[in-house]
C-alpha positions, -999 to +999 in steps of 0.1 A: -895-159+755-867-142+771-835-137+752-803-130+771-775-109+758-739-118+761-717-094+779-680-089+784-679-092+822-654-120+819-629-097+802-616-064+813-625-034+793-603-005+783-566-007+790-549-040+783-579-056+766-574-072+732-599-061+707-624-086+693-616-074+658-578-075+662-572-099+633-592-081+607-580-047+615-544-060+621-543-074+586-558-042+569-534-020+589-505-043+580-512-041+543-514-003+544-482-001+566-463-023+543-474-005+512-464+029+528-430+015+537-424+002+502-434+035+488-408+053+510-382+028+498-390+035+462-388+073+467-356+070+487-339+048+460-348+073+434-333+102+455-302+082+461-297+076+424-301+114+417-280+128+446-254+100+449-220+103+434-194+076+439-166+102+430-181+131+451-177+141+487-183+119+517-220+125+519-225+120+481-205+087+483-226+075+512-258+082+493-245+065+462-235+035+482-269+034+498-286+031+464-260+008+448-246-020+470-246-058+472-280-059+491-298-036+466-283-055+436-294-088+451-329-074+458-332-061+422-323-094+408-350-111+429-376-084+430-405-107+431-390-125+461-383-093+479-418-079+474-434-112+485-413-115+516-419-079+525-456-084+523-455-116+543-433-101+571-453-069+572-486-089+577-471-112+603-457-083+623-492-067+621-508-098+634-483-099+663-490-063+670-528-067+672-528-100+691-501-093+718-483-060+716-511-034+713-529-049+744-496-050+763-491-013+755-523-004+772-550-012+745-578+013+739-574+046+757-537+043+763-525+071+740-524+076+702-522+044+681-494+059+660-472+062+690-478+026+701-470+015+665-438+034+665-428+019+698-434-016+684-415-009+652-383-002+671-379-040+677-380-051+641-357-022+633-331-035+656-335-070+644-332-058+607-299-042+615-285-069+637-297-100+618-312-093+583-284-070+570-256-094+580-275-123+564-278-106+530-242-092+529-247-058+544-228-064+576-237-057+612-258-025+612-250-020+576-212-015+581-203-034+549-224-011+527-199+018+527-228+042+534-217+055+568-246+059+592-272+062+565-283+025+566-291+029+603-309+062+598-327+051+567-338+018+582-351+037+612-372+060+590-387+030+572-397+012+604-411+044+619-433+049+588-444+013+591-451+016+628-469+049+626-492+037+598-497+003+614-507+018+649-526+047+634-548+026+611-553-001+637-564+026+662-590+041+639-617+015+646-616+014+685-653+023+686-663-002+659-694-013+678-680-047+689-696-054+723-686-090+730-720-104+719-723-139+706-723-125+670-690-106+677-674-137+690-686-158+661-672-131+638-638-134+655-638-172+651-649-169+615-621-144+608-595-167+622-608-197+603-610-177+572-574-165+577-562-201+581-580-213+550-569-182+530-532-188+539-533-224+530-550-218+497-528-187+489-496-205+496-506-235+474-517-212+445-486-191+450-464-221+448-479-232+416-480-198+400-444-190+411-432-223+397-450-219+364-446-181+358-415-172+378-389-173+351-410-150+329-418-126+357-384-122+374-354-123+351-322-134+368-339-151+397-338-189+401-370-209+398-367-218+435-367-181+445-397-172+424-416-201+437-409-191+473-419-155+464-452-168+449-459-187+481-451-156+502-473-134+481-501-160+479-500-165+517-501-128+525-530-122+501-548-153+514-544-141+550-559-107+542-587-120+520-597-149+543-597-129+575-617-100+561-641-123+543-647-142+575-658-111+594-693-099+590-709-132+583-727-133+617-750-103+623-766-096+657-802-106+661-824-075+665 
C-alpha cells in the first residue's frame, strides 16, 4: 500500500509565507512580550517615585508628573481591570502580528524577528498616544499630564520592548519542523478550535469570578469594572491555554 505525503506546493515558502504554527507561537510570544512590558512599567513607576519632585526643577517635575497623574491614579484604583485589559490587548496584538503582519514584513528569512516586531509596535504606539491617552484623560500625546515629552518617549520605550520581545520570541521557532503535512494542518486547525473554546470558557469563568470576587480583590473599583477585568483575564488565559493545548494532538505517522 502506497502512502502519499502532503506537501506545501500550493503555498509559497520563505518570504511572505504565514507559518503553520502562527497561532501557538503568537500567543506564547504575546504573553512574554506583555509581561516584559508590564515589568518595565513597574520599574519605571518606581524610578519616577524616587527621582520625581513636584517642587524641583523642570525635569524633576516632569518625572513626578509621569508617576502621579490622573491616568496613573485611575489605573491604580482599577488595577485588576488595567492588568486584564493589558493582557487581552497584548495577546490580540500578537495574534494580529502572527496572522497578518509578520508575513507581510517578509516572513521567514526577511531579517531579525525583533526588528520586525519593533516595526509592528510603532503602530500601537501611535494609537496609544493619539487615542488611548485622550480617552483616559491624558490628553493628545499626553499633553494633559504635565510631564513634557516624557509620555511620548516612555510610551515609545514600552512599545519597543513589547515589539522586540514579541518579534524575537516569535522568530525563535522558524525551523520548528512544520512541513505542511496533514498532521501539521490538523494541529493548526486544532489550535484554532482550542483557542475559540478557551476564549469562550475563559470569558465565562472570568465574568463569574470577577462578579463574585471583584470587590474583595480591587478596592475602589466598581463591580462592573472588576467583572470586565475578570472577563478580559479569563479570555486571555483561555486563548493561550486553548491554543497551546490544541497543538500537538496530531502526530505524523512514521
